[in-house]
C-alpha positions as a printed NumPy array, in Angstrom:
array([[  7.194, -26.169,  48.251],
       [  4.601, -25.551,  50.971],
       [  5.543, -21.893,  50.793],
       [  3.787, -21.743,  47.389],
       [  0.46 , -23.103,  48.604],
       [ -1.391, -26.349,  49.166],
       [  0.224, -29.093,  47.112],
       [ -2.285, -31.376,  45.347],
       [ -1.951, -35.148,  45.166],
       [  0.405, -35.963,  42.329],
       [  2.865, -38.455,  40.859],
       [  6.223, -37.354,  39.533],
       [  8.009, -39.484,  36.958],
       [ 11.714, -39.835,  36.208],
       [ 13.356, -36.485,  35.385],
       [ 10.107, -34.678,  36.246],
       [  9.416, -32.05 ,  38.895],
       [  6.434, -30.368,  40.482],
       [  6.021, -26.618,  40.123],
       [  3.501, -23.805,  40.427],
       [  2.985, -21.176,  37.746],
       [  3.553, -17.664,  39.057],
       [  3.303, -15.744,  35.76 ],
       [  1.977, -16.464,  32.273],
       [  3.265, -14.696,  29.171],
       [  2.387, -15.18 ,  25.524],
       [  4.332, -18.414,  24.995],
       [  6.218, -18.948,  28.245],
       [  5.441, -19.457,  31.919],
       [  7.399, -18.662,  35.054],
       [  7.315, -21.753,  37.276],
       [  8.485, -22.06 ,  40.888],
       [  9.877, -25.502,  41.765],
       [ 11.729, -26.968,  44.729],
       [ 14.963, -26.29 ,  42.809],
       [ 14.136, -22.682,  42.027],
       [ 12.519, -20.651,  39.266],
       [ 12.319, -21.725,  35.625],
       [ 11.026, -20.159,  32.435],
       [  9.04 , -22.949,  30.821],
       [  7.232, -23.748,  27.582],
       [  4.392, -26.151,  26.806],
       [  5.167, -29.599,  25.478],
       [  3.826, -30.302,  21.99 ],
       [  1.617, -33.08 ,  23.358],
       [ -0.014, -30.819,  25.95 ],
       [ -0.681, -28.117,  23.383],
       [ -2.114, -30.646,  20.906],
       [ -4.377, -32.49 ,  23.355],
       [ -5.956, -29.366,  24.871],
       [ -9.471, -28.978,  23.466],
       [ -9.763, -25.388,  24.678],
       [ -7.454, -22.661,  25.967],
       [ -8.965, -23.198,  29.407],
       [ -7.163, -26.565,  29.574],
       [ -3.78 , -24.897,  29.168],
       [ -1.816, -23.689,  32.213],
       [ -2.815, -20.515,  34.034],
       [ -1.356, -18.533,  36.921],
       [ -1.773, -20.574,  40.105],
       [ -1.77 , -23.948,  38.365],
       [  0.326, -26.79 ,  39.688],
       [  2.158, -28.502,  36.837],
       [  4.528, -31.366,  36.179],
       [  7.468, -30.416,  33.992],
       [ 10.801, -31.694,  32.731],
       [ 14.089, -29.794,  32.679],
       [ 15.289, -28.668,  29.255],
       [ 18.429, -26.894,  30.424],
       [ 19.446, -24.748,  33.393],
       [ 16.596, -22.424,  34.291],
       [ 14.28 , -23.73 ,  31.569],
       [ 11.539, -26.364,  31.6  ],
       [  8.934, -28.093,  29.465],
       [  5.454, -28.385,  30.99 ],
       [  4.082, -31.892,  30.424],
       [  0.728, -31.745,  32.236],
       [ -1.511, -29.588,  34.405],
       [ -2.686, -31.083,  37.708],
       [ -6.432, -30.996,  38.555],
       [ -7.593, -27.61 ,  39.866],
       [ -9.336, -27.215,  43.208],
       [-10.861, -23.908,  42.099],
       [-10.911, -22.039,  38.822],
       [-11.553, -18.317,  38.628],
       [-12.549, -17.514,  35.059],
       [-14.513, -15.215,  32.805],
       [-15.719, -15.012,  29.228],
       [-12.782, -14.061,  27.046],
       [-12.997, -10.553,  25.618],
       [-14.34 , -10.444,  22.066],
       [-15.815, -13.967,  22.117],
       [-19.241, -15.41 ,  22.856],
       [-18.203, -18.581,  24.614],
       [-14.451, -18.972,  25.066],
       [-13.446, -19.328,  28.701],
       [-10.474, -17.335,  29.949],
       [ -8.858, -18.625,  33.128],
       [ -7.936, -15.699,  35.347],
       [ -6.161, -17.901,  37.893],
       [ -6.401, -21.373,  39.401],
       [ -6.282, -22.953,  42.862],
       [ -7.352, -19.729,  44.571],
       [ -8.709, -19.73 ,  48.134],
       [-10.008, -16.167,  48.535],
       [-11.128, -13.465,  46.08 ],
       [-10.831,  -9.84 ,  47.165],
       [-13.596,  -8.049,  45.264],
       [-12.216,  -4.526,  45.095],
       [-14.206,  -1.37 ,  44.419],
       [-13.403,   2.219,  45.314],
       [-15.516,   4.703,  47.181],
       [-16.749,   7.269,  44.667],
       [-17.37 ,   6.867,  40.942],
       [-16.374,   3.193,  40.694],
       [-18.876,   1.989,  43.308],
       [-21.59 ,  -0.149,  41.674],
       [-23.638,  -2.789,  43.536],
       [-24.81 ,  -4.379,  40.277],
       [-21.185,  -5.059,  39.328],
       [-20.584,  -6.386,  42.833],
       [-23.426,  -8.885,  42.336],
       [-21.655, -10.083,  39.196],
       [-18.325, -10.394,  41.017],
       [-19.963, -12.352,  43.839],
       [-21.644, -14.723,  41.378],
       [-18.372, -15.48 ,  39.597],
       [-16.512, -16.027,  42.892],
       [-19.117, -18.364,  44.389],
       [-19.357, -20.35 ,  41.156],
       [-15.566, -20.769,  41.16 ],
       [-15.664, -22.202,  44.681],
       [-13.664, -19.231,  45.957],
       [-14.467, -17.424,  49.219],
       [-15.241, -13.74 ,  48.47 ],
       [-14.256, -10.778,  50.63 ],
       [-15.478,  -7.31 ,  49.639],
       [-12.919,  -4.494,  49.877],
       [-13.809,  -0.821,  49.44 ],
       [-10.706,   1.299,  48.878],
       [ -9.977,   5.052,  48.953],
       [-11.956,   5.494,  52.141],
       [-10.641,   9.026,  52.614],
       [-12.474,  10.101,  49.438],
       [-15.897,   9.112,  50.792],
       [-18.14 ,  11.81 ,  52.24 ],
       [-20.386,   9.211,  53.889],
       [-18.849,   5.764,  54.44 ],
       [-22.003,   4.405,  56.111],
       [-24.128,   5.185,  53.069],
       [-21.94 ,   2.983,  50.874],
       [-21.727,   0.227,  53.472],
       [-25.513,   0.055,  53.799],
       [-25.724,  -0.613,  50.046],
       [-23.144,  -3.393,  50.449],
       [-25.122,  -4.975,  53.283],
       [-28.238,  -5.059,  51.082],
       [-26.567,  -7.441,  48.612],
       [-23.709,  -9.119,  50.538],
       [-25.801, -11.322,  52.878],
       [-23.034, -12.241,  55.292],
       [-20.063, -11.832,  52.958],
       [-17.426,  -9.926,  54.977],
       [-16.603,  -6.411,  53.778],
       [-13.793,  -4.015,  54.637],
       [-13.462,  -0.264,  54.153],
       [ -9.797,   0.661,  53.809],
       [ -7.468,   3.464,  52.888],
       [ -4.319,   1.806,  51.571],
       [ -2.194,   4.971,  51.743],
       [ -2.899,   5.742,  55.413],
       [ -3.343,   2.108,  56.473],
       [ -6.841,   2.754,  57.836],
       [ -8.69 ,  -0.602,  57.962],
       [ -5.822,  -2.597,  56.406],
       [ -4.977,  -4.49 ,  59.621],
       [ -8.558,  -5.786,  59.866],
       [ -8.275,  -7.121,  56.32 ],
       [ -4.895,  -8.718,  57.075],
       [ -6.39 , -10.505,  60.091],
       [ -9.004, -12.113,  57.822],
       [ -6.314, -13.639,  55.574],
       [ -4.175, -16.677,  56.388],
       [ -0.558, -17.487,  55.399],
       [ -0.269, -19.94 ,  52.469],
       [ -3.728, -18.961,  51.246],
       [ -3.846, -17.88 ,  47.618],
       [ -5.678, -14.599,  47.12 ],
       [ -6.821, -12.95 ,  43.887],
       [ -7.68 ,  -9.272,  43.531],
       [-10.529,  -8.525,  41.144],
       [-11.686,  -5.034,  40.236],
       [-11.722,  -2.296,  37.633],
       [ -8.605,  -0.448,  36.569],
       [ -7.706,   2.377,  38.9  ],
       [ -9.556,   1.229,  42.024],
       [ -6.271,   0.98 ,  43.937],
       [ -5.463,  -2.725,  43.706],
       [ -1.703,  -2.151,  43.372],
       [ -1.721,   0.244,  46.321],
       [ -3.701,  -2.331,  48.309],
       [ -1.122,  -5.015,  47.447],
       [  1.639,  -2.746,  48.767],
       [ -0.343,  -2.131,  51.965],
       [ -0.855,  -5.868,  52.501],
       [  2.821,  -6.577,  51.729],
       [  4.115,  -3.78 ,  53.952],
       [  6.505,  -2.734,  51.175],
       [  6.565,  -1.148,  47.7  ],
       [  5.881,  -4.359,  45.814],
       [  3.867,  -2.878,  42.94 ],
       [  4.067,   0.291,  40.885],
       [  1.146,   2.633,  41.491],
       [ -0.381,   5.311,  39.29 ],
       [ -1.493,   8.778,  40.24 ],
       [ -5.097,   9.73 ,  40.826],
       [ -6.89 ,  11.66 ,  38.084],
       [ -8.65 ,  14.699,  39.474],
       [-11.559,  14.555,  37.032],
       [-12.905,  11.161,  38.082],
       [-11.026,  10.287,  41.296],
       [ -9.622,   7.101,  39.757],
       [ -6.047,   5.963,  39.458],
       [ -4.231,   5.028,  36.303],
       [ -3.988,   1.326,  35.572],
       [ -0.544,  -0.126,  36.366],
       [ -0.769,  -3.953,  36.273],
       [ -0.157,  -5.395,  32.79 ],
       [ -0.264,  -9.156,  33.397],
       [ -1.372, -11.687,  35.999],
       [  1.27 , -12.666,  38.511],
       [  1.366, -14.744,  41.696],
       [  3.461, -13.082,  44.389],
       [  4.531, -14.379,  47.793],
       [  4.352, -11.744,  50.52 ],
       [  6.659, -11.71 ,  53.536],
       [  3.647, -12.716,  55.655],
       [  3.41 , -15.978,  53.694],
       [  0.28 , -14.863,  51.857],
       [  0.182, -15.737,  48.151],
       [ -1.428, -13.034,  46.06 ],
       [ -2.481, -12.875,  42.404],
       [ -2.693,  -9.403,  40.935],
       [ -4.624,  -9.044,  37.684],
       [ -5.075,  -6.333,  35.067],
       [ -8.236,  -4.322,  35.737],
       [-11.518,  -5.901,  34.664],
       [-14.664,  -3.801,  34.646],
       [-16.847,  -6.674,  33.432],
       [-16.662, -10.392,  34.1  ],
       [-18.62 , -12.246,  31.428],
       [-20.322, -15.294,  32.926],
       [-19.842, -18.721,  31.359],
       [-21.461, -20.799,  34.076],
       [-23.068, -19.525,  37.197],
       [-26.097, -21.514,  38.3  ],
       [-24.676, -22.29 ,  41.733],
       [-23.098, -18.847,  41.984],
       [-26.436, -17.161,  41.299],
       [-28.085, -19.207,  44.041],
       [-25.462, -18.035,  46.539],
       [-25.374, -14.389,  45.457],
       [-29.161, -14.063,  45.274],
       [-29.998, -16.285,  48.231],
       [-32.793, -13.871,  49.221],
       [-34.56 , -14.475,  45.903],
       [-33.987, -18.224,  46.147],
       [-35.58 , -18.192,  49.619],
       [-38.559, -16.202,  48.339],
       [-39.051, -18.628,  45.453],
       [-39.385, -21.515,  47.886],
       [-42.51 , -19.832,  49.289],
       [-44.276, -19.547,  45.931],
       [-47.559, -21.475,  45.665],
       [-46.359, -23.447,  42.637],
       [-43.064, -25.298,  42.53 ],
       [-42.498, -24.352,  38.862],
       [-43.47 , -20.702,  39.368],
       [-41.912, -18.439,  36.743],
       [-42.441, -15.384,  38.969],
       [-44.608, -13.63 ,  36.419],
       [-48.38 , -13.459,  36.797],
       [-48.902, -16.759,  38.634],
       [-51.122, -16.541,  41.734],
       [-49.33 , -16.913,  45.062],
       [-45.936, -15.781,  43.747],
       [-43.796, -14.757,  46.704],
       [-41.295, -12.936,  44.488],
       [-43.94 , -10.706,  42.926],
       [-45.397, -10.054,  46.382],
       [-41.958,  -8.95 ,  47.627],
       [-41.575,  -6.645,  44.633],
       [-45.007,  -5.166,  45.332],
       [-44.271,  -4.414,  48.992],
       [-40.713,  -3.282,  48.09 ],
       [-38.963,  -5.77 ,  50.384],
       [-37.208,  -6.837,  47.155],
       [-35.994,  -3.981,  44.959],
       [-36.789,  -3.969,  41.247],
       [-33.125,  -3.158,  40.525],
       [-31.949,  -6.321,  42.282],
       [-34.625,  -8.447,  40.587],
       [-33.645,  -7.038,  37.172],
       [-29.975,  -7.739,  37.942],
       [-30.829, -11.354,  38.82 ],
       [-32.816, -11.822,  35.592],
       [-30.033, -10.295,  33.506],
       [-27.347, -12.569,  34.968],
       [-29.638, -15.602,  34.733],
       [-30.235, -14.947,  31.019],
       [-26.5  , -14.477,  30.483],
       [-25.695, -17.802,  32.166],
       [-28.343, -19.684,  30.17 ],
       [-27.126, -18.196,  26.886],
       [-23.461, -18.941,  27.657],
       [-24.225, -22.542,  28.629],
       [-26.026, -23.16 ,  25.328],
       [-23.21 , -21.608,  23.308],
       [-20.506, -23.38 ,  25.276],
       [-21.984, -26.816,  24.581],
       [-21.869, -26.079,  20.853],
       [-18.305, -24.75 ,  21.109],
       [-17.073, -27.829,  22.979],
       [-18.611, -30.125,  20.372],
       [-16.851, -28.143,  17.632],
       [-13.522, -28.336,  19.505],
       [-13.853, -32.106,  19.888],
       [-14.627, -32.453,  16.175],
       [-11.62 , -30.307,  15.249],
       [ -9.343, -32.396,  17.495],
       [-10.327, -35.627,  15.731],
       [ -9.844, -33.983,  12.322],
       [ -6.249, -33.191,  13.354],
       [ -5.707, -36.763,  14.581],
       [ -7.009, -38.221,  11.313],
       [ -4.81 , -35.889,   9.25 ],
       [ -1.733, -36.953,  11.224],
       [ -2.64 , -40.642,  10.798],
       [ -3.087, -40.169,   7.051],
       [  0.25 , -38.356,   6.8  ],
       [  2.026, -41.177,   8.675],
       [  0.409, -43.807,   6.448],
       [  1.364, -41.896,   3.301],
       [  4.964, -41.548,   4.499],
       [  5.103, -45.246,   5.395],
       [  4.123, -46.352,   1.875],
       [  6.397, -43.787,   0.215],
       [  9.375, -45.447,   1.951],
       [  8.53 , -48.873,   0.512]])
């Protein structure tokens, strides 16, 4: 089982087995175990006891399951996650959507050209750091760039030591450098908008045609989206890789620590303010305002920081309310079941 990643501490009961989820569908999960692959469903108890969808299995999770019949299993419990890469679920204010679990490295993928956006990169970095995942920045479609250095200088202004790689997946330019930065048995997730070349990058890393790829549209230099669901794949190099459907925006649910890492320059400036509780407005001796005035800190970066900070604060407030509501709903279900059992008991007398 080592070939599917770092196994967490666990206890396996009678007729139980350890497995790792490699794909999640609407009601079933593909699970790799020591005995092979199974198509598994959730146990009723696991589904009932989960307060939120985030507590249910996701791609990358290690689970304990029981055999139902040949090639099929029933997932009894999800083992504790070492990392959790998530975002705000589309169409909701607070619900957390787990992108994948137990990930070691996040490849933050953008393409040279129209997709390049440093403000989005700041968001990606914040989510990765908050998840406890090591980020690597990958710029694809290098052959389309008129001036590679111009893009890289913008990356350097916000990356602060985070490694970045400029690659062309079709020609292989820069791919070997990226491969050297990745280790066998590490679990990698690719995050980026649709059409930035993630599937082509996967094929370049795998050294084979592992994923379908779409053509490039001439009007905006972007490819057509090809990945339709999250899946954990094992490459011949031993690298474990999660490919995800394209995501232009990652809604933040929690990000206090991630913000501190992504905007470490602003955090350092704030430490030099005259007052410990400086709000970086009109207070005298504000180092942040001084940096904005002398343009050592750009207004665009400061505005990006404030926007993400407001988003995190709002999400945290909403999430606390949502969790309380979920807990209340769980106990309502428990009481209803208890009442039904009591009613049935006295009907039999």
